[in-house]
C-alpha positions as CSV (number, residue, x, y, z in Angstrom):
1,M,14.7,-22.2,1.0
2,R,14.2,-18.9,3.0
3,K,17.6,-19.1,4.8
4,L,19.1,-19.2,1.5
5,K,16.5,-16.3,-0.1
6,K,17.9,-14.2,3.0
7,V,21.6,-14.8,2.9
8,A,21.3,-14.2,-0.7
9,L,18.9,-10.4,0.1
10,A,21.5,-10.0,2.3
11,A,24.6,-10.1,-0.3
12,T,22.5,-7.9,-2.4
13,C,22.3,-5.4,0.1
14,A,25.9,-5.0,0.7
15,A,26.6,-4.7,-2.8
16,V,24.3,-2.4,-3.3
17,L,25.7,-0.5,-0.1
18,G,29.3,-0.1,-1.1
19,T,28.6,0.8,-4.5
20,T,30.0,4.6,-5.5
21,S,27.3,5.1,-7.9
22,V,25.4,8.6,-8.2
23,V,22.1,8.4,-6.5
24,N,18.6,9.3,-7.5
25,A,15.5,9.8,-5.3
26,A,12.4,12.4,-4.7
27,N,10.5,14.3,-2.6
28,W,7.2,13.6,-2.9
29,L,5.6,16.0,-0.4
30,M,7.1,18.6,-2.8
31,L,5.8,16.7,-6.2
32,Q,2.0,15.6,-5.0
33,G,2.0,19.1,-3.0
34,T,2.6,22.3,-4.7
35,E,3.9,23.9,-8.2
36,P,6.4,25.8,-9.5
37,A,5.2,29.5,-8.3
38,D,4.6,31.9,-11.3
39,A,5.7,29.5,-13.4
40,A,3.4,26.3,-13.5
41,P,0.4,26.6,-16.4
42,R,-3.1,27.0,-14.9
43,A,-4.0,23.5,-16.1
44,K,-2.0,20.7,-17.0
45,V,-3.7,17.7,-17.9
46,W,-1.9,14.2,-17.0
47,G,-2.9,10.6,-16.4
48,F,-1.8,7.4,-17.1
49,I,-3.2,3.8,-18.1
50,Q,-1.8,0.1,-16.2
51,A,-3.6,-2.6,-18.1
52,K,-2.1,-6.0,-16.7
53,Y,-2.8,-9.8,-17.0
54,E,-2.3,-12.4,-13.8
55,K,-2.3,-15.5,-12.9
56,N,-2.3,-17.2,-9.2
57,N,-1.2,-20.7,-9.2
58,S,-2.8,-21.7,-6.0
59,D,-4.3,-24.8,-4.9
60,P,-7.7,-25.0,-3.4
61,N,-8.0,-26.8,0.2
62,A,-9.0,-30.2,0.9
63,G,-12.9,-29.5,-0.2
64,G,-12.2,-27.9,-3.4
65,A,-12.9,-24.3,-2.0
66,Y,-10.8,-21.3,-2.4
67,V,-9.9,-18.0,0.0
68,P,-8.7,-14.7,-1.3
69,P,-5.0,-15.0,-1.6
70,K,-5.8,-18.0,-4.1
71,L,-8.1,-15.4,-6.4
72,V,-7.3,-12.8,-8.3
73,G,-8.6,-9.6,-7.5
74,P,-10.9,-6.8,-7.0
75,A,-13.5,-9.7,-8.1
76,L,-11.9,-12.9,-6.7
77,T,-13.8,-14.7,-8.9
78,S,-11.0,-16.9,-10.9
79,Q,-7.4,-17.3,-10.9
80,E,-6.7,-16.0,-13.8
81,T,-7.3,-12.6,-15.7
82,F,-6.8,-9.8,-17.9
83,A,-7.8,-5.8,-16.0
84,I,-7.5,-2.4,-16.7
85,N,-5.4,-2.3,-13.3
86,R,-5.2,1.5,-13.3
87,A,-6.7,4.2,-15.4
88,R,-6.2,7.6,-13.8
89,I,-6.9,11.0,-15.2
90,G,-6.3,14.5,-13.5
91,V,-5.6,18.1,-13.8
92,R,-3.3,20.3,-12.1
93,G,-1.6,24.1,-12.1
94,T,-1.9,27.1,-10.3
95,G,-3.8,30.4,-10.2
96,M,-1.6,32.4,-12.1
97,P,-1.4,35.1,-12.9
98,L,-4.1,36.0,-10.4
99,D,-1.7,34.2,-7.1
100,G,1.3,32.3,-8.3
101,K,1.2,31.1,-4.9
102,V,-1.6,28.4,-5.0
103,N,-2.2,25.9,-6.2
104,Y,-4.2,22.7,-7.2
105,F,-4.3,18.9,-7.7
106,F,-7.6,16.8,-9.0
107,L,-6.9,13.1,-9.7
108,A,-10.2,10.8,-10.8
109,E,-9.8,6.6,-11.1
110,F,-11.5,4.9,-13.9
111,G,-9.7,1.6,-13.5
112,N,-10.7,-1.9,-11.7
113,N,-9.4,-1.8,-8.3
114,G,-10.4,-1.5,-4.8
115,I,-11.0,2.0,-5.6
116,T,-13.8,1.7,-7.8
117,Q,-14.8,-1.7,-6.3
118,P,-17.0,-2.7,-4.4
119,G,-19.9,-0.8,-5.8
120,N,-19.1,-0.9,-9.7
121,N,-18.5,2.7,-9.7
122,F,-17.5,4.0,-13.1
123,V,-15.1,6.9,-11.6
124,K,-13.9,7.5,-8.2
125,V,-12.2,11.0,-7.4
126,T,-9.5,10.4,-5.5
127,D,-7.6,13.3,-5.1
128,A,-9.4,17.3,-5.0
129,S,-7.0,19.6,-3.0
130,I,-5.6,23.0,-2.7
131,T,-2.3,24.1,-1.5
132,M,-1.1,27.7,0.1
133,N,2.6,28.3,-0.3
134,H,2.2,31.9,1.4
135,I,3.7,31.0,4.8
136,P,7.6,30.5,4.9
137,G,8.0,27.4,6.0
138,A,4.6,26.2,6.7
139,R,2.7,25.6,3.3
140,I,-1.1,24.6,4.1
141,R,-3.0,21.6,1.9
142,V,-6.7,21.0,2.4
143,G,-9.1,18.6,0.7
144,L,-9.1,15.0,-0.5
145,F,-5.3,13.9,-0.8
146,K,-2.9,10.9,-0.4
147,T,-1.5,10.9,3.4
148,P,2.5,11.1,3.7
149,M,3.7,7.4,4.8
150,S,5.8,4.1,3.5
151,E,7.9,5.4,0.4
152,E,6.3,2.3,-1.1
153,V,2.8,3.3,-1.1
154,Y,3.6,7.3,-1.2
155,Q,5.2,7.5,-4.5
156,G,4.1,8.4,-7.5
157,I,2.3,4.5,-8.4
158,A,3.1,5.0,-11.9
159,I,6.6,5.0,-11.8
160,F,6.2,1.8,-8.6
161,D,8.4,-0.7,-10.0
162,Y,6.7,-3.8,-9.4
163,V,2.7,-5.0,-10.6
164,N,1.6,-5.9,-6.7
165,F,2.3,-4.4,-3.6
166,T,3.9,-6.0,-0.3
167,N,1.7,-8.2,1.5
168,F,1.8,-5.6,4.7
169,A,1.1,-2.7,2.3
170,N,-1.8,-4.5,0.6
171,Q,-3.8,-5.4,3.9
172,Q,-2.8,-2.9,6.4
173,L,-2.1,0.2,4.1
174,I,-4.3,0.7,1.7
175,E,-6.9,0.4,4.2
176,R,-10.6,-1.3,4.1
177,A,-13.0,1.1,6.2
178,P,-15.4,-1.9,8.1
179,N,-19.1,-1.6,6.9
180,D,-21.5,0.6,9.2
181,T,-23.6,-2.5,10.7
182,Y,-22.4,-5.9,11.4
183,T,-21.8,-8.3,8.6
184,S,-21.1,-11.9,8.9
185,N,-16.8,-13.6,7.7
186,V,-17.6,-15.5,4.4
187,G,-15.7,-19.1,4.4
188,A,-13.9,-20.2,1.6
189,Q,-15.6,-21.0,-1.8
190,T,-15.6,-23.2,-4.9
191,L,-15.6,-21.7,-8.1
192,P,-17.4,-20.4,-9.8
193,V,-17.9,-18.4,-6.5
194,G,-21.4,-18.8,-5.1
195,T,-21.2,-16.3,-2.2
196,S,-19.0,-13.3,-2.6
197,L,-15.5,-13.2,-1.3
198,N,-16.1,-9.3,-1.3
199,T,-18.0,-8.5,2.2
200,F,-17.1,-5.2,3.1
201,T,-19.4,-2.1,1.3
202,K,-16.5,0.7,0.8
203,S,-13.5,1.2,-1.5
204,V,-10.2,0.8,0.1
205,S,-8.7,4.3,1.4
206,A,-5.9,3.8,-1.6
207,A,-3.7,6.0,2.0
208,R,-5.9,8.9,1.4
209,D,-7.7,11.3,3.6
210,T,-9.6,14.9,3.8
211,G,-8.1,17.2,6.3
212,V,-5.7,20.1,6.3
213,Q,-1.7,19.3,6.1
214,I,1.1,21.9,6.9
215,F,4.5,21.0,5.5
216,D,7.6,22.4,3.6
217,T,10.9,21.8,3.3
218,F,14.4,23.0,4.2
219,K,18.3,22.4,2.8
220,S,21.1,22.5,4.8
221,G,24.0,22.2,2.8
222,A,24.0,19.0,0.6
223,W,20.8,17.7,2.8
224,E,17.0,18.8,2.1
225,H,14.4,17.9,4.9
226,G,11.1,17.6,4.5
227,Y,8.3,17.7,7.4
228,S,4.3,17.3,7.5
229,V,1.8,17.1,10.1
230,M,-2.0,16.2,9.2
231,I,-5.3,16.1,10.5
232,G,-7.9,14.1,8.7
233,N,-11.4,12.8,9.5
234,G,-9.7,9.0,9.2
235,N,-12.3,8.2,6.6
236,G,-10.2,7.5,3.7
237,L,-12.3,8.4,0.1
238,N,-15.2,9.7,1.8
239,M,-15.4,13.3,1.8
240,N,-17.3,13.2,5.1
241,D,-16.7,11.9,8.3
242,N,-18.0,9.3,10.1
243,D,-17.6,10.2,13.7
244,D,-16.1,12.9,16.1
245,N,-12.7,11.5,15.8
246,Q,-10.1,12.9,13.9
247,D,-6.3,10.7,12.6
248,T,-2.9,12.1,12.9
249,Y,-0.2,12.0,10.4
250,L,3.3,12.8,11.0
251,Y,6.2,12.5,8.7
252,W,9.7,13.4,8.6
253,S,12.8,12.9,5.9
254,S,16.0,13.5,5.1
255,E,17.9,13.1,2.0
256,K,21.6,14.1,0.7
257,V,21.0,15.7,-2.7
258,F,23.7,15.4,-5.1
259,S,21.9,17.2,-8.0
260,G,19.1,17.0,-10.5
261,K,15.6,17.5,-9.8
262,G,11.9,16.2,-10.0
263,P,10.6,12.1,-9.4
264,R,14.5,11.3,-10.8
265,R,16.9,13.2,-9.1
266,K,20.3,12.5,-7.4
267,G,19.9,12.1,-3.8
268,M,19.5,9.0,-1.1
269,K,16.9,9.4,1.6
270,F,15.8,8.7,4.9
271,Y,12.3,8.5,6.6
272,A,10.2,8.2,9.2
273,W,6.8,8.2,10.0
274,S,3.1,7.5,12.2
275,Q,-0.4,7.4,11.8
276,T,-2.9,7.2,14.9
277,G,-6.9,7.6,14.9
278,K,-9.6,5.1,16.0
279,R,-12.2,3.8,13.9
280,L,-15.8,2.5,14.8
281,L,-16.6,-1.4,14.5
282,D,-19.5,-2.9,14.7
283,N,-18.7,-6.3,14.9
284,T,-21.7,-8.2,17.7
285,N,-24.0,-10.1,15.8
286,D,-27.2,-9.2,17.2
287,A,-29.9,-6.6,16.3
288,T,-28.6,-3.6,18.0
289,H,-26.7,-1.0,15.7
290,N,-23.9,-0.5,18.8
291,P,-20.4,0.3,16.8
292,K,-17.2,0.6,19.6
293,E,-14.2,2.8,19.0
294,Y,-10.7,1.2,18.2
295,D,-7.4,2.3,18.1
296,R,-5.6,2.0,14.8
297,K,-2.0,3.3,14.7
298,R,0.9,2.7,11.6
299,S,4.2,3.5,11.5
300,G,7.6,3.1,10.0
301,I,11.1,3.5,9.3
302,G,13.2,3.6,5.8
303,M,15.8,4.7,3.3
304,K,15.4,4.6,-0.4
305,Y,18.6,4.6,-2.8
306,L,18.6,5.3,-6.5
307,S,21.3,5.3,-8.8
308,K,21.6,5.5,-13.0
309,K,22.5,1.6,-12.9
310,Y,21.1,0.5,-9.0
311,R,18.5,1.0,-6.7
312,F,18.0,-0.1,-2.9
313,T,15.0,0.2,-0.8
314,F,14.5,-0.9,3.0
315,E,11.6,-0.2,5.1
316,Y,10.3,-1.9,8.5
317,T,6.3,-1.2,9.3
318,K,4.5,-1.5,11.9
319,A,0.5,-1.8,12.4
320,D,-1.4,-2.0,16.1
321,G,-4.9,-2.0,16.1
322,M,-7.5,-2.6,13.2
323,I,-5.7,-5.6,11.9
324,W,-7.4,-6.4,8.8
325,L,-7.4,-9.9,8.1
326,G,-9.3,-10.3,4.5
327,P,-12.0,-9.3,2.4
328,H,-14.1,-12.6,3.5
329,T,-13.6,-11.1,7.0
330,P,-15.1,-8.3,8.1
331,T,-15.8,-8.4,11.9
332,F,-11.9,-7.9,11.9
333,D,-11.8,-11.4,13.4
334,M,-10.4,-14.8,12.1
335,N,-13.1,-16.7,14.1
336,P,-15.7,-14.9,15.9
337,N,-16.6,-17.8,18.2
338,A,-13.5,-17.9,19.8
339,P,-11.1,-15.9,21.7
340,V,-8.4,-16.4,19.2
341,G,-8.1,-14.1,15.7
342,N,-8.9,-10.9,17.1
343,G,-7.8,-8.1,14.4
344,E,-9.5,-5.2,16.5
345,N,-7.1,-4.7,18.8
346,G,-3.9,-7.1,17.2
347,E,-0.2,-6.1,16.1
348,A,1.7,-7.1,13.0
349,S,5.0,-5.9,11.4
350,A,6.9,-6.2,8.4
351,W,10.3,-5.5,6.7
352,Q,11.1,-5.5,3.0
353,V,14.0,-4.9,0.8
354,D,14.2,-3.9,-2.7
355,F,17.1,-3.9,-5.4
356,G,17.2,-3.1,-9.2
357,W,19.4,-3.2,-11.7
358,Y,19.2,-1.0,-14.4
359,I,21.4,-2.8,-17.4
360,P,24.0,-0.2,-18.9
361,G,23.4,0.6,-22.9
362,T,20.1,-1.1,-22.4
363,K,16.3,-0.4,-22.0
364,W,16.1,-3.5,-19.5
365,E,15.6,-3.6,-15.9
366,L,15.9,-6.4,-13.2
367,D,14.5,-6.2,-9.9
368,A,14.1,-8.4,-6.7
369,R,12.3,-7.8,-3.7
370,Y,11.4,-9.9,-0.4
371,D,9.1,-9.1,2.0
372,V,8.4,-10.8,5.4
373,Y,4.9,-9.8,6.9
374,N,3.9,-11.0,10.0
375,R,0.4,-10.9,11.6
376,L,-1.6,-11.1,14.9
377,E,1.6,-11.5,16.5
378,N,0.3,-10.9,20.2
379,D,-2.7,-13.3,19.4
380,T,-4.8,-14.6,22.4
381,V,-4.1,-18.3,22.5
382,F,-6.7,-20.9,22.9
383,P,-7.2,-21.5,26.6
384,G,-7.8,-25.2,26.5
385,G,-8.0,-28.4,24.4
386,A,-5.8,-30.0,21.6
387,N,-5.1,-26.7,21.3
388,A,-3.8,-25.0,24.0
389,G,-1.3,-22.1,23.8
390,K,-1.8,-21.8,19.8
391,G,-2.7,-18.7,18.4
392,F,-3.7,-17.3,15.0
393,E,-0.4,-15.6,14.0
394,T,0.4,-15.6,10.6
395,E,3.7,-15.3,8.5
396,W,3.4,-14.0,4.8
397,T,6.9,-14.3,2.9
398,T,6.8,-13.6,-0.6
399,L,10.2,-13.2,-3.2
400,T,8.9,-11.1,-6.5
401,L,11.6,-11.3,-9.3
402,G,10.7,-9.2,-12.1
403,V,11.6,-7.4,-15.3
404,Q,11.1,-4.3,-16.8
405,Y,11.5,-3.1,-20.5
406,H,11.4,0.7,-21.0
407,L,10.2,1.2,-24.3
408,N,10.5,4.9,-23.5
409,K,10.1,7.6,-21.1
410,K,6.6,7.2,-20.5
411,S,6.4,3.5,-21.3
412,R,7.1,0.5,-19.7
413,V,6.4,-3.1,-19.9
414,T,6.9,-4.9,-16.3
415,V,7.0,-8.9,-15.9
416,N,6.7,-10.5,-12.4
417,Y,6.8,-13.8,-10.9
418,A,5.9,-13.9,-6.8
419,F,7.3,-16.8,-4.8
420,R,4.8,-17.1,-1.8
421,D,4.7,-18.8,0.9
422,V,2.1,-18.5,3.8
423,E,1.3,-20.3,7.2
424,A,-0.1,-20.0,10.7
425,V,3.0,-20.5,12.6
426,D,1.8,-22.3,15.8
427,F,0.0,-25.1,13.4
428,G,1.4,-27.8,11.2
429,S,-0.2,-28.6,7.9
430,G,-3.5,-28.9,7.3
431,A,-4.1,-28.0,10.9
432,G,-6.2,-24.5,11.9
433,P,-5.7,-21.7,9.6
434,N,-3.4,-23.9,7.7
435,A,-6.3,-25.6,6.4
436,N,-6.7,-23.1,3.8
437,L,-3.6,-21.6,4.0
438,D,-2.0,-24.3,2.2
439,G,-1.8,-24.2,-0.9
440,I,-1.1,-20.5,-1.3
441,D,1.2,-20.2,-4.4
442,D,3.2,-18.0,-6.7
443,I,1.8,-15.3,-8.9
444,F,2.7,-14.3,-12.4
445,A,1.7,-11.0,-13.5
446,V,2.7,-8.8,-17.1
447,Q,1.3,-5.0,-16.8
448,V,1.7,-2.3,-19.3
449,T,2.0,1.4,-18.3
450,H,1.3,4.3,-20.3
451,I,2.3,7.6,-18.5
452,F,0.8,11.1,-20.5
């Protein structure tokens, strides 16, 4: 089945790359960080709402208990739910007529997701930044904002073509900050859930940080090149710093531009990015609060090709250190009592291909995405016994098929069906981690998006 999927997707890639259609791509550095000088309004109110229904068809383990991938987040208390996935409202603009070279961006989240949970927050600020455009070639942005990275995450989420992120993006890019003090792992739970499977006390970072960014774009013939250098706290949506370390964010994109502007302008983009920093983690179960520093690195390359009829994306991403293993594993270690499953110093990699076809003369769009994610690739093996030579590397593969119906330019309905397969590659069925991973099955989701 996997070989069949890969062959089919390879054929799709070849077909897309061979087409001569006019293409589109977006410069998210400029779209999210700047406003037209002396032309933008002082205050433009904007936002979007996404409401969804999701059904997880996974089976429990042999004891009738569930792990997080078998339940619907963020509550992780059931396999089927209706939810307000996102509800964001913001305001952006410039200081004109006082100074058209200064612009601002503010956004807040009211939905029920990893930003407002845990903590039952009614609302949480996700963006609050100021951009100063006075220096040619070096715009300066300060405050809290989205960090340049994988196109999947960096693009405006309101125009994201799927309901859910890929496994790598969800687990390693939408970062979960470690708890301030040691917190024990939680095992699989029977329904109704007795002990919460959400053991992290802080919200996700939502790919955001507080810091200073220098960026700009330059045109060279038909090409537009963009760069970004950023230094941030490395503490996600928390606007204060929690240590004396800072994260470094680097980003480059080169796009061949044909015509148009904004999110749907015509062009083809190639990009590369990296993030490096440190995190504090107290993962020793004793009476002493003694957090240790661990390196955290994320990087990737990719390209995006869009046309009036077709869309194609490829990305390859890597993670080194602070490998997140699930909301029920705050120790970043699958098995704290054995020399395996070490996420603090673990490694991971992933790749994805994404294809979309806008059916000519209609409001329909067909989508297909295939992503492969290998977690704990360098895992320490068991030193002896029946499991000698085995590690906790886990392979996640997902084929997501989707249909979108565009009611108008601001509203659409997205239907996804995700075929999932997850296994610990060194163990047989029902053995080791597969005792809980076996049974992870397909997800059906419907989402309605309206942008205002």
